[in-house]
N, C-alpha and C positions, 0 to 999 in steps of 0.2 A: 761837176762844177756847180750845177744848180744847188746841190745839197750844201756845198761849202759856202755859197753866197747866202743861203737861208740861215745857216748856223751863225755866220758872221753878223747878219742882221739882228738875230736874237741876242747875241753877245753884246753888240753895241747898244741895243735897247736896255739890256740889263745894266751895262756900264753906266747908262744915263742916271740910274738910281743913285749911284755913288757920287755923282758930280752935280746932283740936283741943288737948287737954291735952298740952303738950309734956313734962310730967313722966312720961308713960307711956313704957314701954320702946321703943315704935315709934310713928312718926307714924301717924295714921289713914289710911284708904284708902276709896275709894268704888268700889262694884262695880255695873256694868251687866250684868245677868244674860245668860248665853248658854250654849251647849253647849261651845264652845271660846272661848278668851280671848286678847286682846292686852293686854299690860301696857304702860301708858303712864306714863312717868316725866317729870314736869315740876317746875319750881321755883315753887310757889305762894307760898312764904315765903322769907325769908332771915334772916341774922343768928341762926343757931341755931334756926330755926323760929319766931322771935318776931315778925318784921315781915312783914305781908301785902304782897305785890307786886301793885299795882293795874293794871299794864299787861301786855299780851300773854298771860300765862299762862292767864287765865280765858277769853280768846278761843280759845286752843288747845284748852282742855277742851271748850268748846262745839262746836268744829269736830270733835272726836273723836265727840261724841254725835250730831251731824248725819250724820257719815260712816257710823256704825253703823246709823242709821235707814235710810239709803240702801242699804247693803249688805244689810240684812235684809228688804228688800222682795222680794229674790230675783228681780229683773228684770234684763234686759240681760245683761251679763257675769257677773252673779251668779245667773242663772236656775237653774243646776244645782248650786248650792252645797250644798243639802240640810241645812245646819245653821245654827243661829243663832250669830252672833259677838257676844260680849260683851267687856267691858273691865274691867280693874282699874286704876284711876287712883291713882297714888301721888305724894306730895310729897317730893322729895329735899331740900327746904329750900335749894335752890341750892348744894348741896354734892356734889362728886364722890364723896367718901368715903361719904356717906349713901346715894347712889344705888347704889353698889357693895354696901353693906351690906344694903340692902333686897333686892336681887336675889339675893345669895348666901344670905341667910337664908330667903328664900322657897323656894329650891330645896333647901335643907338641911332644911326642915320646921320651922325655928325660928319663922319668921313665918307664922302660920296665917291664911288668908283664906277667908271663907265667903260663899256667895251669899245671896240674900234669904230662902231657905228654911232657912238654917243649915247647908247641906251644904258640906263643905270643898272648895275648888277645888284640884285636884292639879296638880303641875308638868307632868304629861303632857297637861293640857288647854290648855297655853299654846302658841300657834302662832307667836308673834312678839312683838317689843317695838317701841315707838316711843320714841325717845330724847329726852333733854333738849336745851334750846336752845343748848348750847355744846359745842365739840369736846372739851374736857377732861372734862366730865361724861359725854359719850357714850363716850369712850375707855375709861374705867374699867369701865363696864357691858359694853361690847363685848368687852373682854379676858376677862371672866368668862364671857360667853355663848359664847365660842369653846369652852369646856370642855363646854358642854351642847349645842353645835351648834344654837343657836337663832338664827333670823334677827332682825336688828335694822334697822329703817328709821330713818335719821338725817336728819330734814328740815332741820336747821340746821348740821350738822357740815361745815365747810369746810377743816379742816386737811389739808394735803398728805399727812400721815401715813396717812390712810385709803386712800390709793391703793395701799398695800402690801397686796396680796391674801393674802400669806402670813400676815401678822400679823392681818388683819381679814377672814377669808374669808366671814363671815356678815353683813357690814355692807353695806347698800344705802343710798346717800344720794341725795337728790332735788335737791341743789344742787351746782354745780361746785366744784372745789378752788380754794383761794386762792393757788395757786402763781404766778399771774400778777398778783396784786394788788400785791405788793412792787415788781416792775419797773414796774407802772403808776404807782405813787406816784413812783418815781425819774424816770420820763419826764415826769411832771407838773411836778416840781420843776425839772428841767433846762429844760423849755420856758419856764419863767418866769425863768430865769437866777438861780436860788438855789443858790450853790455850797456853802453851809454850812447845817447844820440840827442842832437839838437833838432827841434822840429820848427819849421816855418810854415804858417798857415795863411792862405789868402783870405782876407777878412770878409769879402763879399760873396764867397763861394760856399754853398751848402755841400757841394761835392768834396771840397778839401776838409771841411769841418767834420763831415761824416767819416771820411777816410782817416783823419787824425784820431777820432774817438775809437774806431775799431782797431786801429794799430796799437794804441795805448793799452786798451783792454787786454789784448793778446800778449804784447811785449812785456808788460810789467807783471802779469800774473803767472807766466810760464815758469819762471825760475827766480829765486831770490838774487838780489844784487843787480837786477836789470832796472834801469830807470830812464826817464826822460830828463836829460841834463838841463835843458831850458826850452821854453816854448815862446815863439815870437809870432805876433799877428802882423802880417804885411798889409799896410794901408795901400790898397790898389790905386787910389786916386793920387797918391804921392809916392808911387813905387820906386822911382829912381833914388830919391832922397832917403826913403825908408830902408831900401836894400842896403845902403851904405851904413846906416845906423845899426842894422841887425848884424852885419859882418863885424863891425867894430865891437858890438856887445859880446859876440861869441868869442872873438880872439882875446878879449880882455877879461873873460870870465875865468873862474878858478877851475873849471872843468878841463880835463885832459882829452876829452873826446874831440876827434877831428871829423866826425861823421854828421852830416846834415841831411835830414829828410825834408826835402823841399816840396811842399804840397801846394803847388800853384800851377796854373795853366802854362805859363811861359817862364823860362829860366834865364833868358838873355840878360835881363836887367841885373840879376844876381851875379852873373859872370862879369859883367861890366863893373859892378861894385867890388868884386873880389880883386880885379886887376889893379885897383888903386892901392891894395894892401899887399901886393905880391912881394914887397920888400920885407914883410913880416913872416918869419918862419912858420908860425902857427897858421896864418892865413894861407900860406902856400900849400900846407898839408890838407886843407879842408877838401873833403870829398862830398859831392852832392848826389843824393839818390832821389829820384823822383818818378812820377807817373809816366805812362807811355806817350802822353800828349806831346812831349818835347824830345823824347828819347831817340827818335829816328829822324829828326828833322835837321839836316845838315846846316841850313842857313842860320839856325839858332846859335851854333858854336862858331860859325865862320868869323874869323878875326879875333876870336877869344879862345883859341885852342889851348894856350897855356893855363888859363883859368879853369878850363873844362877838363884838364888832364885828370884821369882817374875816376871821373864822375860817370 
């Protein structure tokens, strides 16, 4: 019972980040006291810190809390640690620029963070960072941390760019590079005999741009007659409107291809756009192929099953 109350208290504290007054100069933060600290930057909110994200981020926060509890037992590999490790949990509002700003201003002494006693946490108490769930947001923070020589663990960053140890000498990632994902998509398409494909790329994502490039290189060079029928850049700031424009452009093109490689983090908006065109036979036949980020998430297709059929 005591443990459940403790966890609930931590979760409520973390939740307070997402409902903080966004008119303040800086987003709120939550501190788990320690002698030395890890700064954890995740996106608890989006859309300018206005919309609470209900999936994933809170699970990540709870994982951080449980990990610290384990570390601070000082057992096993942590037996000789000798200090208590704490955390500063920050919300970057799903923005690469905000994550960079938080990091820079903390080190410059503009953003002041105190522990539960009111004592200021100094930059020299920081032993490392845990980065955001996207390569783009991780990249911005990592580039700044190169100047402070601070280690950053990237549990989600799959961009091949992180393999450049000159550019990112202090980044350690726990997942492999996506350098083979583009060729894997190409091999999949070729095995099914699909010679032409439409490609949609999210404009603000280096992950999707890198993936599109490696896909194209493999797909078009393997055999004559294979080509990208059309390429569309999805404006993520106007995604709903732009998804509809893209669907309209594809179904009104001269291409006979019904296959769409959708290289974006979320597909729900595209399914909603397709639903508006289900009276069109070509739109009805469209099949979306995409990365694993949305492939196994049931809530993405809930209510849009007809549009998602075959994808």
